[in-house]
N, C-alpha and C positions, 0 to 999 in steps of 0.2 A: 654586616649585611652585604650580600652580593646581588647585583642586578642581573637581569637575564643575559646581558652582554658578558658579564664576568663568568657566569655559569656556562654559557655557550662556548667561550674560548677555552674553558677548562675541561669541558666534558663532551661537547657535541660536535666539535669542529671537524673531526675525522669523517663524519658522514657527508660533508659538503666539499671535500678536497677536489673532486673532479667536476663540480657543478659550475656553470656560468651564473654568476650572481648579479642580480639587480638590487641595489641597496637604497631603501627609502630612509632618509635620515636628515639631520641638520646638526647644528652646533651642540645639541644636547646629547648626541650619541657618543658618550664618553664612558670610560670605565672608572673604577675607584681612584685611579691615579691620574685622572683627567686626560687620558689619552684618547684620541679619536678612534672610533670603530674601524674606519677604512684603513688607517695606518696599521692597526692591529691585525686586521684581516689579511692585508697584503704581506705583512711580516710572517704570518703563519702559512702563507702559500695559497690562500684562497684566491679565486679568480673573480674579482669584482669588475664586471665589464661595463656597467652603467650605474649612474647615480640618479636619484630622483629626489626633488625637494618640494616641501609643502609651502604654505604661505610663509613669507619672510625668506624663502630660499634655503639652500643647503648650508649656508653660513649663518643663517638667522639674522641677517643684517638689513634686509629690505623693510621699508616702513609698513605699517598696518594697511592692508588693503591694496598695496601696490602690486601690479602685475610683475612677474619675474620671467625673464627670458631663458631660453636654452643656451648652453655654451659648452665648449670643450675645456675641461679643467686643466690649467697649465701645469699643475704639479703631477697629476696622475695620467694625463693624456687620454682621458676617457670622457665620453659624452655625459653631460649633466642635463637632465630634462626637468623642466618646471611643471609642477602640477598645480600651479596657481598663476596661470597666465592665459594663453590661448586655449589650453586644455586643463580641465580639472581631473580628468581620468587619463591614465596611460593609454596611448593608442596601440593598435596592433603592431605598427612599425616600431614603436618604442620598445615593445616587449619581445621583438624578434631575437632569437638566440639566447634568451634567458631561460634557465632551468628552474631557478628558485628566486623568489623575491623575498628579501629580508627587511622587516620594518623595525627600526630602532629609533624612537623619538620619545622624549619626555612629554607626558600628557599632564593635564591639570584637573581632569575629572568633571568637566563641565560641558553641557550639551552644545553650547554655542562656540566651542573652541574648534577651529576648522581642521586641525590636524586629524581629528578622528574621522572626518569625512574623506580625507585623502586616503586614510587606511581602508575605509569601507569600499571606496571606489576601486582601489587597487585590488582588493580581495575579489570584487565582482568581476573585474577584467581578467585577473589571473584564472579564475574559475572557467571563463570562456575558452581559454587557450591551454588548459591543462598544466598551468605553471604552479608549482608548490609555493606556499606562502608561510613564512616563519615570522613570528612576533617575539622579539626579545623583551620580556616583561620589565616594567619599571614601576616604582611606587606611585600610588595616587597621593599627591602631596597634601590633599585636603582630607586624608584618611578615608579608607574604603569601607568604613562601617556606617557612614551617614548617607542616607538617601533623602533628598529634600527637593521640594518645589513641585510644580506642575509637570505633567508629561506633555510632549509635543503632540498636537493634533494634526491629522493627516493633511488637512487643507492648508496648513501653515508650514509645511516642510520646505527647507531650503538648505543652503550650504552652512547655515548657522543653527540648524535644527532638523533632526530627522530620526528615523528608525525607532519611534516610540519611546525615546529616552526621557527619563526624568531630568530636570534641569541639573541637579547635582546627583550623578547616577551611582556613586559608591562602588565603582569597579576599577581594577587596574586596567591598563591598556590591553594586556593579554586576555583578561577575563571579558573585556568588552568585545574583543575579536571573536571569542567563543560564542558570546551572546548573538552577535551579528550573523555569524555563519549559520547558527542553528535556528534562531528565531526567524530569520529572513531567507532561509533556504538558499544561501549563496552557493553552496556546493564546492567551495574551494578546498583543496588538500592542505589543511591548516595544522601547523605545529606551533605550540606556545612553549617557549623556554622559560620556566618559572624562576623567580628569585629564590635565594636561600636566606633563611633567618629573617624573613619579613613577616610582620604582623599587620593585619589590615587595620588595626587601631592606630597605627603610626601616622602622625602628621610628618611632613618631610623633615622637620627639625629633630625628629626622634629616630631617624634612620641612621644617623652618624655619617650620612653623605653630605658633601658640600652642596650648597644650593645650586641647582642646575637650571639657570635662567631659561625658561621654555620659550619665551619670545620677548622682543625688546621692551614691552611695556609691563612686564611682570618681574621687576628686579629683586623681589624678595617674597618670602612666604606671606608676610603681612599684606602686601599688595595683592597677592593671589587670593587670599581669604576675602578681602574686600571686593575683589573682582566677581565673586559669586553673585553679588547683587548689583554692584555699581556698573556692570556691563550694560544694564538696562538703560542707563543714561545715554547710551549710543542712540537710543530711539527717541530722544527728546532734544530740544534746542538748548542744551546745557553742556558745557565742557566737562569731561570726566578726567581732566588733568593730563590728557595726552599732550606732549610737547612741553611738559614740566618734569621736574625730578621725581614727582610723586603721582604717576597715573593711578587712578582708582582710589587714591587717598584724598584727592581734591575733587570737589564738584563746584561749579560756579558759572555765572553769566553776568554780563554788564547790568542787566535789569533786576538782579536779585537784591533784595534787602536782607543782607546776611544776619543782621541782628534779629529781625523778625523771624527769619527761618530758624535760627538757633533757638529762640525762645519757644517756638511752636514744636520743634522736634524734641526738645527736652521733655515735653509733656508725655511723650510715648514711653519714656523710661526704658529704653533699650538696654539690654544686658550685654556685657562683654565688649563694650565699645565706649569710647569717649570722643568728644569732638570739640572743635573751637571754630570761631569765625576765621576766615582766611581770604586774603586778596592775592591773586596770582595772575600771571600773563602767559598763556600758552605760546610757545615759540613756533608751534606747528599745529596742524590738524584743525579741528573745530574751534572757532573764535580766535584764530591765530592773531597774535599781537594786540589783542583787546584786553583791557583790564576787567577781570572777572571777580565778582564778589560772591563768596560762597562759604564752604565749610571744609575743614580738614578733619579726617577721621583717624583714630588710633585704636588698634585692636588691643584690648586689655585682657581678654580671656578667649582664646581661640576655640574653646569647647562650648562656650556659652553664647557667643555672638551669633546672630541670625542675620547675615548680610542681605539676604533676599527681602526679609521683612523690613529691614532698615531702608533699603533702596525704595521699596514701594511707598513707605511712609514719607520719605523725602519728596518723591515725585508727587504724591497726593497733596502734600503741604504746599509745594510750589504751585500746583495748579489752583489751589484754594486761595493763596495770598497774592498770586500774580496771574490771575486768569486772563488778563489782557495781553500778557507777554508770553506765557507758556505755550509751547506748540509741540505736537507729535511730529516726528520726522517721517517724510515719505520715503519709500524705498521701492525701486522698480524691480520686480521679480517676475521673470517669465513675461516681460513686456506689460505687466499689469501693475498699476500703482498700488502699493500696500503700505501699511505702517510698519516701520522697522521694529518698533516696540513689540508688535504682535508676533513677528517672526522670532524675536529673541525669547519671549516668554511662552510662546507656543499656542496662542489663541487670541482672538479679539475680545474675549469676555472680560479680561482684566482691565484693558484700556477703557472699555465702555463703563465698567463698574466704577473705576476711578473718576470718570467724568460725572458720575452720579453721586460722588462723595465717599466711596469706599476707601478703606485703609487695609493694611495687612491683616488685621484681626478678622476681617470679613472673608479672607481667603484661606485661613488656617485649616478649617475642616476639609476643604476641597484638596488642598495640598497634601494633607495627611493621608487622605484616602487614596489619592493617585500615587503618592510615593510608596505607600504600603503595597499597593497592587504591583507596582514595578519591582519592588524588592522581592515579592513572591516569585516573579519570573526570573529575575537576574540572579537570585541566590543559587540557582542550579549550576551557575558557572563559576562559583567561588573556587579559587585554588588555594586559599590560605585561611 
């Protein structure tokens, strides 16, 4: 299998020999031999004049949520602009002198992953100034056949949710760019360089590519599969294992009775996953240096597991058995206090329903209807 980067270098590079290129990338911008895109571009004689980095920076090393600053790259002697600092969008000054912007970042196929909004904002700004936009396509590691979960509602759009997306949207990053450009009338001069020998049924471990760690807290495909649902714990007062060796495989807090939680969760009989009681101490982030009682999850069948249902049921159980300690996290968005859980899941309906005793089974018909509706729209942009 060849990524869009491999195909671009092999077949499309001559079209860009005379262009001044702005490259939006990070440490995932590698070819099959694990070589960085910028090195390969410069070797081929392309003029990369500016670099742009999303959350975690161009080296993928900055912590979750940390602002990243601009700098001059000491190796390439070119400016590196952060799109996760003072600016989430490239400014007119940043874009000056650029003929084409190339986006080459590994996605994970989930609505709350911030890289996709960096791409969307770059597309919108390039459209304003007549700059061509090229996306080098990469696999959806969670397979591009599955659309799952609720769609984002307009009143709950943020940098972790927008553009009418289903939570698990079942598109490659190139297909997503086509969807954004057409469904939201961005008007950018867009080119997508497709992959070769890719099947949308592939999970990442079926591509024969080495795992391309997309961000610091997704060290494996298993962690990424669990992230589909466990990211929702960012919206409650529970550690999701950030600051441990297994982010999104662990959940816990000092106040949790892990034995009771384990027993209650077993009753749901979730498929494709097993779990055990686990005590851990996060070295950073939420509940740093505190002993957390909770659970550790193991994916036993990546095609049967429903991480979103699993996460909802854990949250509902915690609220039921620890109503005195469980809390929803506030999040200040556009100067107004909001619940972060609502922004992640796309509506305040689910939080309110859980408070009334709902579990995942109460949401299944809604999710199925919304995901099927999104699939009808997004299927027009399938490339594979």
